[in-house]
Each structure stands twice: as C-alpha cells, then as structure tokens.
N, C-alpha and C positions, 0 to 999 in steps of 0.2 A: 800258688795256693798254699804251700808250706809256710811262706812268709806271712800270708794272711792269718794262718792258724797260730803262728807264734805271737803275732801282735794281738790277736783275739784273746788267747789264753793269758797273756801278760796283763792285758786290760782287765780281765775278770779278776785276777789275783789282786791287783791294785785296789779294785773296788771293794772286794770282799774283806780285805784287811784294812779298810779305811779307818775304822774306829774300834778301839778296845774298851770303850766305856761300858760299864754294866750297871744296871739298876735292878734292885731286888727289894721292892717295897711290900710291906705287910699292911693291909688295909682292913680295919675292923668293919664287920657287916653292920649296917645301920638297921634300926628297927622302928617301924611306925605301928602304934597301937590304936586300933579302931574301936568303935563302940556300936552296939546294936540300938536301933531306934524303933519307935512304934508309928511315927507319923513321917511319911515320905516327903522329901522336898519337891517342889515344883520344878521341873526341868525346863528352865527358860533362859539360862545363862546369867542370871542375876546374882546367884550365890548369896542372896540376902535373907533366905528363909531362917527363921529362928532356930530350926532344928540343927543347922550347921554348927551352932554353938556347943553342941554336945561333945565336940572334940576340938583339939587345938591345931593351929597351923604348924606346918613344918616348912622351914625356909632354907635349909642347909643344902644348897646345890653347889656343884663345882664343875668346871669346864672339862669336857672330854676333848674338844678341839676348839680353837687351834692349839692352846697351851694346856695340856692335861694337868689337872690339879689346881689351876689358878681359880680365883674367885670369878663368878660370872660378871659380865658387864652390866647386866640388868637382872633384877631380883625376880625369883619365882617362888610361889608358895602353894601348898595344897592341903586338903582335908579329905578323909575317907570315912564314910559311915555305911551301915548295911542294915537290912531287915531280913525277913524270912525268904524273900523272893529276889532281892536285888542288892547289888553293890553300887554305892554312889561315890563319885569323885568330884570335888570342886577344885579348880585351879585358877590362880590369879597370876597372869604373866605381865609384869610391870614393863612399861616402855616409856622412855623419856620423850619420845616423839610419836605419839599414837597415830598421827595422821600419815606416818610413813610405814606403818605396819603393812607387810606384803600379804594381801588377801586375794590370791589368784583362785579362780573357780576352775574346777575340773570335775569329771565324773568320779565315782567312788574309787578309792585306792590311789587317787592322785595326791601327791604330797608337795606340790609347788607352794611356796610361801611359808609363813610362820606356822608351826604346828607344835602340838603337845601330844605325848603318848604315854600310856601305862602298859607295862608288861607284867603279866601275872603267871607265875609258876605255881598254879593251884594244886598240881600233883605234888609239888615240892620234890621233884625227882632230879633237879639240878640239870635237866637236859631239854625239857620242853616248856613252852610258855605260850600264852595267848596275848596278842598285842592289839590294843585299841588306840586309834589315832584320830585326831581331828585337827583340821587347819583353822586358822583364824577366820577363813571364809565359810566355815561350817561343813567342809567336805570330810566325810568319814572314810576311814580305812581300817582294815583288819588283816592280821597275819597270824598264821600258826607257825611258831618257831620250833625247830628241832635240831638235833645234833649239836646241842649246847650253843645254839645261835649261829651255826654255819649255814642253816637252811631256813628260809623265810617264805612261807607259802601264802600268797595273796589270794588264792582261790577260796579260802575259808570265808564264809559269808553269813555270819550270825546276825540275829536281830537284836539291836540295842538302840539306845537313844542318847542324843547329845545336842546341846545348843551352845552357841558362842555369842559373845557380845563385845563390842569395842566401846570403850569409854575414855574419859580424860586421863586415867591412870595406865591404860594399856588395853589388854583384852582378857576375857574370862571364858572358861569352858565348864560346863556342868554335864557330867556323865551319869547315865543309868544303865548298868550292865546286868541283865537278868542272869541269875545263877544257873538257869537251865541251859545257857549257851556255853558254859565252861564246865570243866570236869574236875572233881576233887574227891577226896576220900570221905568215908563216913565217920571219921574221928570226931569225938565230942568237941575237942578244941583244935582248931586248925592253925597251921603255920604255913604261909604261902611265901614263895619268893616274889619279890616286887622290885621293879625299877620304873622311875618316871623320868622321862627325858624331854627336853625342849629344844627346838631349833629356832634360833633367831636368824631368819633368812637374810635380813639386811646386813647383819654383821658376819654371816656365815659362821655362827658360833653355836656349838652344841653343848648343852649342859645336862648334868645328871644329878639325881638325888643320891644314888649310891655311887661313890667314886669308883672308877675302874682304871687303875694304872695300865698303861699300854703294855706293861710287862706280863700281865696276867693272861692265862690261856682260857678261853671260853667266855661267853657272855652270860648265859643263864646261871651257871654255877657260881658266879660272882655277884649276883644281884643281892639287894638287901632283903629284909623280911617284913611281912605284914603279919602282925599278931592281933589277938583280941577277937577273932571270929569264933564264936561258940554256938553249939546247938543248932546248926543249920542242917536242914534235911536235904538229902540228895533229890535233885529235881529231875524226874523222869520226863524225857522229852518225847513229844509226839507231834510230828509235822507232816502234813500232806500238801503236795503242790501239784495240782493238775495243770495241764497246758493244752492249748489248742492252737493249731497253725493252719492258716489258709495260704495257698501258694499258687502263683501263676508263672509259667515260663514261656518265653518267646525265643525263637532261634531260627536259624536259616532253614528255609524249606528246600527239600531235595525232591525234585520231580521223580515220581514213581516210587519213592520210598514211603511206605505206609506208616513208618515210625517217625518220620521227619516231616510232619505236617505244618511245622512252624509255630505251634502253640499247644500247651497242655496245662491243665489245672488240677489241683489236688487239695485235700484236707487231711489233717492228721490230728490224733488225740493221744495223750499219754499221761502218765502219772509218775511223779517222784515222791519219795517218802523217807522219813527219818524217825526211827523208834528208839528211845532210850531204854535198852534192856535193863541196865542198871545206870547209876550216875556216871560210871566209868566206861561202859560198853554201849556202843550204838550200832544199830542196824540201819544201813542206807539201802534203799531198793529203788528200782525203776522198772516200769512196765512200758514197752514200746517207746523207748526214750527218743527224744528229738536231739540227735547228735550233730545237727547242722552247725557249722562254724561260721560265725559272723565274718571273720577275716580269713581268707584263704592262705594256704602255705606259701611262703615266698618262692618265686620262680627260681629254678636252678637247673643245671645240666651237668651230668657226670660222664666223663670219658674213660674212667678207670674201671667201669663195670660194676662197682660196688653200690649198694643201696645208700641213699642219702637219708641221714637221720633227721626226722622232723619232730618238733616239739608237740606235746599233747596240748590241745586247747579245749577239749570237751569237758564240761564242768564235773560230770560224775566221776571221771577218772582223775581229774586234776586235784580235786579236794581230797585231803589226807593222803596224797601220793607218797609222802615221806614214810608212812608206815609200811608200804609195799615195796619200797625201793631196796634193791639189792645190786648195787653197782659192783661189778667184779673187781675193778681196779679204781680205787679212789686215790689219786696221786696229785700232790701239789705241783709236780713237774708237768702235768698235763700230758697230752699225746692222744693219738687216735684211739688207743685202747680204752680210754676212760669213758667212751660212749657205751661200752658193752654192759648190758644189764640183763639179769635173769628175767625181769618183767618189763616189757615194752608194750604199753597198753594199746598202741595203735595197731597191733596185730588183731585186736578184737574189733570187728566191723570193717576190716580191710576190704580192698577190691577183690572180687572173686578170682580164684586161682585158674579155673578151667577155661579151655578154649572150646569152640563149637566145630561141628563138621560142615558148616555152611560152605557152599560152593559158590563159584562166580555167578552173579546174577541173583543171588538170594540176599535178602536184607535181614539184619540182625539187630535186635534190641536187647541190651544187657544192662543190669543195674551197675551203677558206679561203685557202690559199697554194699557190703553184706548187712542185712537187717539184724539188729540186735533185738531178740524177742524179749529178753529181760536180763537184768543183772542185779546183784546184791553184794553189799560189803558189810562185814561185821568187824568192827575195829574198836580199839580203845586200850586202856591200861588198867590193870588191877592194882589194888592197894599194895600188894607185895612187890610191885615193880615189873610185872610181866606185861609186855606189849603184845597185842594180838591183832592180826590182820588176816581176814579170810575174804576172798573174792570168788564169786561164781557168776559166769555169764554164758548165755546160750545164744548162738546165732543161727538163723534159720537156713534151710536149704534154699539155694537161689537157682533160678532158671534163666536161661537166655531164650528169647522167643525168635524164631526164624520164620520168615515169610517167603514163600515161593509162589508168586502169581496168585496170591490170595489164600493159598493153602498154608496153614501154620502148624508148626510143631515146637515142642519145648525140649530143651536139653539141660541137664544139671551141670552147672558150672562151679558150684560151691556146695559141699555137703553140710548137713546139720552138724554143728560143732559145739562141743562143751569145753569151756576154759575154767580151770580151777587153780587157785593160788592160796597158800597159807604161809604167813610170816609170823614168827615168834621171836621175841628178844627179852631176855631176863637180866635185870640189874642186880649187882651185888656190890658189897664193899662201898656203901654210900654212893652208888652210881659210878664208881671209878672202874668197875669191871662189868663188862657186858658179854653175854654169850647168847647166840641166836641161831636160827635156822630158817630155811625156806624150802617149800616144795611146790612145784607147779605141774600141771597136767593138761594136755590138749588131746582131746579124743574126737575123731571125726567118724561119722557114719558113712562109709563108702559103699555100703551094700546097695545094690540096684542102681549104681552109677557107673559111668564109663571112665571115671577119674582114677587113674592108676599111678600118676606121677607125683603124688604128695603123700606125706606120712599119714597113716591112719591113727597113730598115737605118738606122743612125745612127752617125756618126763624129765624134770630137772630137780635136783636137790642140792642143798648147800648148808654148810655150817659156818659161822663167823664168830669172831671174838674181838674185844678191844680192852686193853688195860691201860690205865693212866696212873701216874704217881707224881710225887713232888708237886702238890697243888695243881695237878693236871698239866704241868709243864711238859712232862715227857709221856710218850705213849708208844705202845706196840699193838699192832692189830693185824688181822689176817682173815682169810676165808678160803674155803674149798668148795668147788661146785662140781657136780657130776651130771651128765646128761645121757639119756637113752632115747633113741628114735626108732620106731618100728614102721614097716610098710612093705609094699610089694617089692619084688626085685627091681622093677623099674624105678620106684621111688627112691630106694636106697642107692641105686646106681647114680641117679641124678644128684643125690647129696654128695657122693664120693667124687663126682666129676665137676661139682659146682666150683665157682671162683674162690670160695672160702677154703676149699679143701684140696682140689687139684691132685687127687691120688693118681691120675693118669700121667703125671710128669715122668718123662723117660729117663731123667737123670736122678730121680729119687730112689734110694735103696731102702728107705724105712717105711714107705707106703706103696700100696699097689691096689688097683681096682679089682674087686671080686664081684662079678656080675650075679653071683648066686646069693649074696648076703641079703638078709631081710631085717637087719638091725645094725645100729652103730652105738657104741658106748664110749664116751670121752670124759675128760676131766680138765679142770682149770683152777686157777686161784690166784691169790695175791698175799704177800706177807711184807710188812714194813715196820720200821721204827722211826721215831722222829721226835723233834723238840718244837713245840708249838707256842711256847711262852717263855717268860723270864727275861733274858737279856735281849739285846738288839739282834743277835744272831739266831736264826732258826734253820732247821734242816729236816729233811726226810729222805730216807733211802729204802728201797724195796725191790722185790722181784715179783713179776707177774708172769703167768704162763697159761697156755691153752694147748691141750694135746691135739694131734691131728684129727681125731674123731669127735672132738667136742662140737656139739650142734645145739644152739639154744634159740634159733630163729622162729620156732613155731609160736612161742609166746614171749620171747625175749629179743634182744638185739645183740648180734655178734658180727663184727666186721671180718675177722679172720681167725684161723686156727694154726696149729703147728708153729708155735712161737713161744720163746722164753726171753723176756726183756728185763734187764736191770735198769732202774731209773734212780736218779739222784737229784735232789733239789736243795739248794742253800740260799739263804736270803739275809740281807742286812736291811733293817728298817729304822728310820729315825723315830725316836720316842717323843721328841719335842721339836718345835720349829728352830731352825738355826740358819744363820746367814740369810740368803734369799729364799730359803725353802720353808714352806709351811709343813710339808711332809715329803719323805723320800723313801723309796724301797728299791733295792737292787737284788736281782735274782740270778742264780746260775743253775743250769740243768745239764745233765748229760744222760744219754740213753745208749744201751748196748744190747743187741738182740742176737739170738741164735735160733735155729730150728731144731726139731727133735732128732735130727740126724747129726747135730753137733756143728753144722756149718754156721760161721759167723756172718750174719745177714745185714747188720746195721750198726753203725757207730756215729753218734752225732753229739754236738756240743751247742749249748744255747746260753746266751746272756741277754737279759732285758732289764730295763729300769723304768720307773714311773715316779714322776715328781709333780708336786703342786707348789706353786710359788706363793709368796706373800700376797700377791695381787689376785690370787685364786685362779690364775691361769694354770694349765697343766700341760705336761709333755712327757713323752716316753719314747724309747727306742728298743730295738731287739736285733740280735745277730744270731744266726744259726749256721753251723758248718757241719755238713754231712760228709764224713770221711770215708765210710764204708756203706754201701747201699746195694743190696741184692734183692730182687723181687721174684717170688715164685708165682705171681699172678699176672705180671705184665704181658706175658705171651699167652694168656688164657688157656692154661693147660699144657703149654710147651715147657721147655727147660727153663731153669732159673736164669734170669737175665741180670747181668751186671749193669747197674745204673751209674751214671756219672757222679762224681763228687760234686757238691754244690755249696754255694755260699749265699745266704739270704740276709737281707737287711730290711728293717721296717722302722717307721717313725710316725708319730702323731703329735698334733698340737691342738689344744682345745682352749677356748676362751672361758671367761668366768661364767659358770652355768647359772648364776643368779640373775644375770642381766636379761633384759627383754629381747636383746638380739644376741644369739649364741651361735658358735660354729665349732666344728671339729674337722680337721684335715688329717687324712691317713695316706701314707705312701709306703709301698713295699716293692722289692725286687729280688728275684732269685736268678742266679746264673749258674749254669752247669759247666764243668770243665770241658775243654776242647770245643767251646762254642756249641755245645750239644743242645742246649735249650736256654731260653730266657722266659721269665714270667714277670710282667710289670702290672702293678695295680695302683689305682688312685681313687680316692673317694672323698666326698665332702658331705657333712651333715650340717644343716642350718635349722635354727628354730627362732621364730619371731613371735613375741607376745605383745601385740599392739594395745590390747586392753585386757583386763584381768579375766574376762569371760571367753576370750578367743585367742587361739594360738595356731600357728602354721609351722609345720615341720617338713623339710625337704631333704632327702638324701639321694645322692647320685654316685655311681661308681662306674669305672671303666677299666678293663683289663686287656692286656695283649699277651697271648700265650704262643710262643714259637717253639716247636719241638722237632728234632730231627729223627726221633724214634717214637712214633705213636702207632700203637697196634691198630691194624685194620681188619685182618681176617686170617684164617688158616686154610691153606689149600694143599691138595695132594699133587705131587709131580712124579710122573713115571707110572708104571703099571706093575701089577703083580708083586713079586718079591723085591723088585727094584724101586717100588714106590717110596717116596720120602715126603715128610711134611714140610711145607713151606709156611713159616710164620711171617706173614706179610706185614710190614710196617711202612710208614711214609713220613715225610716232613709235613707238619701241621702248622698252619697259620690261623689262629683263632682269636677273634675279637669279641668282647662281651660288654654290653652296656645295660645298666639297670637304673631305674629311678623310682622313688617312692615319695608320694605327696600325702600328707595327713593334715586335715583341717578339723579342729575341735572347737565347738561352740557350746558353752555350758550356760544354759539359761538359769537353772538352779542346780544344786548338786543332784537333784532327783530327775532333772529333765535336761538331756544332752542330745546334741546332733554331731555326728562324726562322719567324715568322708576319708576314704583311703583309695588311692589310685596308684598302680604300679605297672608301667610298661617295662618289658625285658626283651632283649635280643642277644643271641649268641650265634655267631657265624664262623664256620670252619672251612678252610680250603686245604686240600691235600695235594702234594706233588712229590716228585723224587721218590717213587716207590722202590722198595728194597725188601729183601728177605734176610732173616737172621742166619748168619753163616757160622759164627763162633760166639755163642751168647756170653761166654765168660772171659773173652779176650781182654787183656789189660789195656790195649790201645782201643780207643772208642771206635775208630773207623774200621778196625778189624772185626768188629762184631756183626757187621752186615755186609751184604753184597747188593749194590744198587743195580737195578735194571738199566740197560742202555737203550737208546732210541730204537734199536733193531729188535728189542725183546718185548716192548710194550707199546700199545697204541690205544687211543681212546676211540670207542665206537659209539657214535651219537644215537644210533637206532636203539641199542640196548641200554644206553646210559651206563656203560661199564668199560673197564679196561681189559683188553685182550692180551694175554701174555704168551709169547712164544719163547720160552726160556732157552731151548736148545737151538733156536733159529733154524728150524727145519721147515718153515713156512706152514706149520700146523699149530693152531692154538692149543696150548697145554692146559690152560685154565683161565678163567676170567675173574675179575675183581669188580664187584659192584661199586659204583661211584659213591665214595663216603662223604662227599661234600655236604654240608648242612647249613641251614639257616633257620633256627628255631625262634619263633616270635610269640610272645604272650603278653596279654594285657588283662589285668584284674583290678576291679574296683568295687567298692561297697559304700553305700550311703545308709547310715543307721540312725534312726531316732529312737531314743530309749527314755521311757518314763517309769519311774518307780513310784506308783501312785499311792501305795502304802508300803511300809517297810517289808521287804522280802517279796513283794508282788510287783510284776513288771509288765509293760507292753512294749513290744518292739515293732517298728516299721522299717523294713529293709528293702533296699534295691541293690542287687548284686549283679555285676556284669563281668563276663569273661570271654576271652577270645584267644584261641591258639591256632597258629598257622605255620606253614613251612614256606619261607620266602625263597628268593633266588640267591644262592651263595655268592654269585658274581656281582650282585648289587652292592652299593656303598652301604655302610652300616646304618647310620641314622636315617637317611632317606628311605631305606628299606623298612625300617621300623614305622615311619610315618605312613608309607604307602600301604602297609599291611594291617594297620589298625584303624585309621580314620576312613570313614566311608564304607567299612565292612559291616556285615551283619553279625552282631555279637550275640552271645547267649545271655539273656536277661532273666533274672529271677526277682519277682516282686512277692513279698510275703508280709503277713502280719502274724505276730505271735503274742499270746497273752497267757500269763501265769497268775495263779492266786495261791498264796501261802497260808494254809490253815495251821494254827498252833492250838492243839487240843490239850 
C-alpha cells in the first residue's frame, strides 16, 4: 500500500506541475444601446417588421469553445428594442447548410440541438441573471442564475413568447419578454448586464457576444451591458393558478383488511399565487398545495444507518431555492459534508414521525406524507443590494386510523407544526463583498398527543460572508451556524444517542449521555480561501467543523456531528485546445479530520482528471487513498472502530454527446487492506435519438459489495455487573442491480409524452458472524473474534441465529437473520399539454411495487419473479391548472 501511495503522490505532482503558462487578459465590456418603440413587432420569427429598423444590428461574436477568442465559424447578429411592457430581441443565426441545422424536439427546458440564449442581469448586481433560451425547433427554456453563474435554476417558469423560423440563410428567433417577469430597479435610466450566446450543435461550437476569457472568474460579473432603457415603470405582478386533481388508485386487496379494499378514489383542489409587492419583492403562496411528484425518488438502500439525501422536486420549494440556500460547507473538494444545509425543504411534508399502539390483529391506515395546509415565500432584492427570503409553512396534525373488528380509533402520529425561515444577504463594494444571515424555527404542538420522542422546538441561526478581490480572482468566505433543540427528556435522550451524535460511546471522554437534559446547543461552520480565476492553476483550502451537539435535522440536513475537517483542492485546466485535447482539467484533493476530543479520524488523498478530445469524446479517471479512517458510528453507539486503509479507482468513457447514438461507461473499484472489503461498480448509459421528436434513454448499473466487518446488531452477554456489550458484525455479500428506461416523445414543445420505468434489487447475505474484541487494533484480524461452529447455530423456526458464546449448552443471545432481498419497481407515464402559456393539463399513470424476495435466489431471476405477474400499486390521475395574470 505504501508503494501505491508513493506512485499516486508522484503522479499527482507531475500532473499539477505540467504547465507553467499563465494568461492574464483584460477584456473591455461591450455595450449595446437599445431604443424605446411605440409599435410592437409581430412575434412570428420573421424579424422583417419595419420597427426593427429603429436600432442597428450587432454582429461581433467570438468563440467560447472550442477555441476561446477565435472568430465564429458562422455569423450571428441581433437587435434589441423595448416598450413600456416588453423587451424584444431579434436574432439571425447564419448557417451555410441550413438543411443540417439540428432541430430536436423536447419538452420545455430541453436544450438538444442548435439554440440561442440571452442572459439579463437586470438588477445589475453582477451576481444574478435571468436566462431565456430557444432552440431552432422552438423549444423554450428559462433559468435563474445566481452565485455569479455557479448556480442555474431551471425551475423558474416565467411567461414569455418566442418564435423561430428556418430559411435559406440559417434560422431566426424573435423574443418577447414581459417586463413583469423580471426584476429591476426604479432608476430613470437603467443599465443591465447582458450576454447573448449561441450553440452551433453540429460544430459543437459555442459563441458569445461578450467575450469571456477562460482566465476570468465568474459568469455574470463579466457580461456586457445593455444601455438605453429609460423611464420604464416597475411591473407589479399578480398571478393566480388554481388546480384540480382527480385520482384513482388500485392496489392489492388484503382479505379482512378494511383499509386494503383494492381501490380508492379522491379529488383535490388548491391554489398557487404570486403577488409583486414591489418590482423587486414577490410574495408566493400556496393553499392546500398539490405536492405530488410526477417522478418518484430513485430506489436506494443504505446499510450505514444514515439518511439518504434526496433532491427536492416539488415546484413551490424548487423555485428560487437559491435565495434560501445556506450550505454549511461549499467546497470544491467535495465530500459527504457538502450535503449539510441549514434548510432542507423535504422536511416539510415529510412522512409522519409517530408510531401507533396497534396490536396484533388490528389494521392500521396511516398517511404517507404530512399534509401542508399552506405555505408562503416572500423573496427578492432591494435597490440597495439586500436579498431577502422569508418562508412560512404549516403542516396539519396527522392521524392514523386503527380498526379492530369494525371498531375504529384515531391516534396522532404527527403534530401540528410550523416551519419558519428567513435569509438575508447584503452586497457591498460593487458586489465584491457579501454579508448575510439566516434564522430557522420549527415549532410542534405536542399538547394532547402521546408523542414524546421528537423535539417540540428547534432553532438554527447563522452568519456568513464572502469577499473577492483582484477582478474576483481571489476570494475568502466563511460562515458560522448555531443550533438549539428543545424537547422532553426522552426526545433529547434520543438525539444524544442517535447515530449522528453517539454520546453513549464508552471510549469517548468529551461527550456523555445526560438523561435529564431537555435541550442541546451546538455550533458549526466553515472558512476557506481560494483562487477561482486568472491562470490555469486554481485552488481552495478550508476548514469545516460541527460540534458534538450541533443538530439541524428538524428543518435542515446534517449527516454527522463531532467533526473538524481540513480540505484542500488544487486544479490545472487547459485554457485552449492542445494536442489531441479539446479541454482538460486535473484535480488534486486531500482531507484530514479530527473529532472534538482531538483524535485523528481520517486522512485521504484524491486525484481525478477529466478530458474532452478533439472528436468530442470524453474520458476521466479518479484515484482515492484513505490512509487513516476511524468511525464513531460504525458500531451504532459502540466504541470507535478502526476501519481498513483503502484504495479506490474509477474511470469513465463517453461518446460524442451530439450524435443520435450516445453512450457513457463508468467503472469503479475500492479495495480495503488485508482483503477486508471490496466494492465493484459498473454502469452504462445509452441514449438513442431515431427522429428529432423521439428519444430513448437507458441506464443500467450493477455492484458487488463484499465486507468482512458489517454491523448487524448489539447484544448483551452475561448478567448483572458482569454483563458486557457484544457489537455483532458479519461478513456481507451484497449484489445490487438497477435499470432506468426513459422514453420521450415530443409532438410539439407544448405537447409531450414521457415514460419512466425503473426496476431495482439489492440482495445481501451474511455469514461468518463475529463480535468486536479490540476495535482499535492495528492488525485487522485482531479487531474481532469470530464465533466458531460450537458457538452459533441457525434456528429455522425463529429465523435467527442462536449464540452460546461460553459453550455451556445454554443460549446466551440470539441474532435475527439479517439477510435481505429488497425489490422495487417504479414507473410513470405522463402526457403533458401546455394549452396556453403557463396553464397545463397532465394525464398520469404511476405504478409502484415494493417486495421482499428470497435472499437465496439468484439476483436477476428474483427481480423478474417478484415484479412481473404481481399486483402493483397503480395511480391514475388528471391534473389541470389555469394561470391568471391580473
């Protein structure tokens, strides 16, 4: 392993010192001056209206890629005019072979094929922008950009108009953007940031109106400027969007269960709205929202005990999510700690916490999610550069209904809960300096409930800053968060002994469980410095920490506590194509961690590289070596466990993504020292576009995970004062297979049909049971004591293992059979029709099936036997919305 490390580090040094060339260009910001008009052009894609002659064409575009700064292969020109209500853009994209223009159809926000886009920094804050895109096929897309172009939010869904047309010279696009859909100040004379970019899909060439050398840091701050907008009045927005949903479900009928009759139907109504309080500040609200997701979360299984992070897909929370984002650790080096966020919107409307007192023979019906009675967001930015985000949501008290031979009772399983969040951020020094803060509160009404094991209140506060200098090339940033949770003794005890905290660890001297506590107060944060532009070499270095008592999971997401980690990232990237490379980037990372007791818990090194060749194929690799690895959670509250050193390699290859047939192959493998574990993964992604209106995507993956130390359970051996804890582990042989199929048929950009289907199976078999003997032993085999054949036997009647540890012919404890076979199938068929801009009809057929198979069966045959021919849960629904603009 030492030899591997030496080779690995030498390889990293060679790559990072590959080139000493530096480029430091100054580029003058371009300016386009528009004019106000009285007669609006007809939006038909022809750009022949006489009114367009009020302004001149601008034709000065340059390449962004493949060769930054070079003249474009094909010419582009544009004009911009405006009136009191709208901004108009006309674009001519010349093409020497118009019959070869790539015009692939897709639903909204699909960017396959040739496209043109305008970015407008209408606040002119050099950090945020509105993006409007159209493809040659007429497919619209919109994004709200923030963090100076590092975040692009496709959930933003304004109402605007555009038409395209293909002719003998190429193709044209004509935009009409209502001023009510964007935000700007009330200045008499406006200056907006602006960028126009074109993608020539056939040539894979991207050109820009405002040149942006690859040495600059940030996208929005380096855009050109739009001048000439005068005397426009703020457009106060008022939109109301009611919806109606009719739904029928069919599922497997269970004899005798009054809640499983095989079918049920329901209807639902609600309202979404948007009110422009000022031109800069907007109130979004929803009453009885429909938060059903068209596509289910991807199937997954976790054996480490931690919650799996799932992306938010509900429109109300996704839109403008950047304003409410407070990621504790934003690190270029990546790592599991980068998921931690003060606000994790999926806590709102989550599955109920509580359990019922139902006994054997009783039937229970419980809601899958908590009903959101209403929610509101107040967000925007003032003229002085103050960003404001306030969110309020209330979820109702939820009951489980219990049936006992026709007699029914209800039990509270989730209390009435109020969630509140406010986020502020102020810009100074021409947006080079930012100072902000956040506050969240979760309050539950536990009065008159039997729920005692969750917090009745939780609060989190934080402050953050960022300062940039030298043309935003260099930066320093940081934040501090503090949390306080309150609850009953049982609730706080549960938090202290949870997997994130493990205060009960017998070998920890800096934490201990106090059963009488009714609150916990903790802190965390992050501080870093870095170089994000300028030369070919970039870097970032920082420290992130979470105190043992930090707890943000009532409204946030936090994986663990009691951690201090130093991370470092360095990168070399090519600024122009060279040799066989169209682009190349090489990264180096390392991580070192300690707990608050001062114990060194982790040390790892990582090198990865990503390259695109001149033929537009791409490849990449990665290597990761974990030299030190101690876990305070692997034994679920037991002592710290020394994990084996490990070496990971990964590699991918992808074909030209412009072609009608595309693929990507990924392989990875992790090996632990002393043959302690191996994890192998392989996946392939295929996409085929037989015609412009139809495409097929298929992804499949398989993994084989073999562990000699996989936690199973904790048992007590002995009695009285002689009792000791046995942290039982075993060897695990786990195989997982997943497949996803997507079919997309676009009749028009407003009428689409999509299908998604995903079978998943994960099977695990345990053997060679053992208990931890010396968790910190330097020799791997000294860390555990394996049971011999005289100490353990399988009992088929109880489906458990009986352990006679002292071989006195008496069972000392039993271990439930941990073997598993988790099988799931999810599919959706969705027809979507946007019959007028912003108003839609959905027809949906959703099907789901979850089963436990036989772990002894073969992997793929078991998947087939447990999906096909079984009764699935089917949902048929129709949803209609209508968007009023008042």
